[in-house]
C-alpha positions in Angstrom: 60.0 21.9 10.4 61.8 19.2 11.9 63.6 16.4 9.8 63.3 13.0 11.3 64.8 10.2 9.9 63.8 7.0 9.9 64.8 3.3 8.9 63.4 -0.2 9.6 64.3 -3.6 9.6 61.9 -6.4 9.2 62.1 -10.2 9.2 59.6 -13.0 7.7 56.8 -14.1 9.4 57.0 -18.3 10.2 54.1 -19.0 8.1 52.7 -22.7 9.4 49.5 -22.5 6.8 50.2 -25.2 4.2 48.2 -23.7 1.1 50.3 -20.3 1.8 53.8 -22.4 1.7 52.3 -23.8 -1.6 51.6 -20.7 -2.9 54.8 -19.2 -2.0 56.8 -22.6 -3.5 54.5 -22.0 -6.5 55.0 -18.9 -7.1 59.1 -19.2 -6.6 58.6 -16.4 -3.9 62.1 -16.8 -1.8 62.5 -15.9 2.0 64.7 -13.0 0.9 61.8 -11.8 -0.8 59.5 -12.2 1.6 61.6 -10.3 3.8 61.1 -7.3 1.4 57.0 -7.8 1.4 54.5 -6.5 4.2 52.5 -9.3 3.2 54.5 -11.9 4.3 57.2 -10.1 6.8 56.9 -8.0 10.0 58.8 -5.4 11.5 61.3 -6.0 14.2 63.1 -2.6 14.3 62.2 0.9 14.0 65.0 3.7 14.2 64.5 7.3 14.3 66.9 10.0 14.9 65.9 13.9 14.9 68.5 16.0 12.9 71.2 16.8 15.4 69.7 14.3 18.0 70.5 10.8 19.4 69.1 8.1 17.8 65.9 6.2 19.3 64.7 2.7 18.7 61.6 1.1 18.4 61.7 -2.9 19.0 59.7 -5.4 20.9 56.3 -7.0 19.9 55.2 -5.4 16.3 52.0 -4.2 17.6 53.7 -2.2 20.8 56.4 -1.0 18.9 54.0 0.0 16.0 52.0 2.0 18.8 54.9 3.6 20.1 56.2 4.8 16.5 52.9 6.3 15.6 52.3 7.8 18.8 56.3 9.7 18.7 55.0 11.1 15.6 51.9 12.4 16.3 53.5 14.5 18.6 55.3 16.0 16.1 53.4 18.9 14.6 56.0 20.0 11.8 58.0 17.3 10.4 59.4 15.8 7.2 60.3 12.3 7.5 64.0 11.5 5.5 64.3 8.2 4.2 66.8 6.6 2.0 64.1 4.4 -0.3 61.1 5.1 2.1 58.5 5.7 -0.8 58.9 2.2 -2.2 59.6 0.4 1.6 59.7 1.9 4.8 56.7 3.9 4.3 54.7 1.5 2.6 55.7 -1.4 4.7 54.4 0.6 7.9 51.1 1.4 6.5 50.7 -2.2 5.9 51.9 -3.6 9.2 49.9 -0.6 10.8 46.7 -2.0 8.7 47.4 -5.5 9.7 47.6 -4.4 13.6 44.6 -2.8 13.4 47.0 0.5 14.5 46.3 4.6 13.5 48.9 6.1 11.8 50.1 9.1 10.3 49.9 10.1 6.8 53.1 10.4 5.1 53.3 11.0 1.6 54.0 8.5 -1.3 53.2 10.4 -4.4 57.0 11.2 -5.6 55.9 13.9 -8.0 54.7 15.4 -4.8 57.9 14.9 -2.8 58.7 18.5 -3.1 56.3 20.2 -0.8 55.2 17.1 1.1 56.5 15.6 5.0 58.7 13.0 3.3 62.0 13.4 1.4 63.4 10.2 0.1 67.1 10.5 -0.6 67.1 7.4 -3.1 64.4 9.1 -5.3 66.7 12.2 -5.5 70.0 10.5 -6.3 68.1 7.9 -9.0 66.2 11.3 -10.1 62.8 9.5 -9.6 64.3 6.2 -11.3 66.4 8.0 -14.3 69.6 6.5 -12.7 70.4 3.7 -10.4 69.3 3.1 -7.2 72.5 3.7 -5.0 72.7 1.5 -2.0 73.0 3.8 1.2 76.3 2.8 2.2 78.0 3.0 -1.2 76.3 6.5 -2.0 77.6 8.2 1.1 81.6 6.6 0.2 81.3 7.9 -2.9 80.4 11.4 -1.8 83.2 11.5 0.9 81.2 10.7 3.9 83.1 9.2 6.8 81.2 5.5 7.2 82.2 3.9 10.7 81.7 0.9 11.9 81.5 -2.8 10.3 78.8 -3.0 7.7 76.0 -5.2 8.7 73.8 -6.9 5.3 69.9 -6.7 5.4 70.3 -10.3 4.4 71.9 -11.1 8.3 69.1 -9.6 9.9 66.6 -12.7 10.0 69.8 -14.8 11.6 70.7 -12.0 14.0 67.0 -11.6 14.9 66.8 -15.6 15.4 69.7 -15.5 17.8 68.4 -13.0 19.9 71.2 -10.2 18.7 69.2 -7.2 18.9 71.6 -5.5 20.0 73.3 -5.8 16.6 70.3 -5.1 14.4 70.3 -2.1 16.3 73.5 -1.4 15.1 72.8 -1.5 11.6 70.0 0.1 11.8 71.9 3.3 13.9 74.3 3.0 11.3 72.2 3.5 7.8 70.2 6.6 9.7 73.4 8.2 10.5 74.8 7.9 7.0 71.2 9.2 5.6 71.8 12.1 8.2 75.3 12.9 7.1 74.2 12.5 3.4 71.5 14.9 4.1 73.2 17.5 6.0 76.2 17.4 3.4 73.7 18.0 0.5 70.3 19.6 1.5 71.1 21.7 4.9 74.6 23.5 4.4 74.7 24.8 0.9 71.6 24.1 -1.0 67.8 23.7 0.2 66.3 20.2 -0.3 63.5 22.5 -2.7 66.3 23.5 -5.0 67.8 20.1 -5.6 64.0 18.3 -5.7 63.0 20.8 -8.9 66.0 19.8 -11.3 
């Protein structure tokens, strides 16, 4: 089975409809909250990395990058997507934005109780034990477990600004860094010594 590490970056949509603006203000839905909701935001970057391989980026117009991403996934017959918070963010976001753009997708498991034998493994779900413990930030989780974290961190709060400034190279660097930390965590705990299955059963 091919392990594919996945991370996405999103930014709020530019909203001009006054009724929608009023609704957001009434409900106190901030721009930061919107960036985490696929109804009000779009995907500007997808990064994937096959275990042991190089990072591959999908960027540009949202519809095109989603089409290219799903074409890539459809070519893989036997795969497991590996994410950090993918059950609550990355995959649902991909699903909604694909629906909005009229793009056929591949089914990636979102039932956390079936994660053990599914095509989607989420390190956050594992380390939080399905929400029993605090959901750890990916970088912090790596640092706590002796995983070398290189480069200067860029916060998710910086993504919209960097995107507007046309600094996609920095957005890519942030996404690449997250995917590489994710791969190192996966390698340390779920490849070398013990299987994903053993950990998932606990």
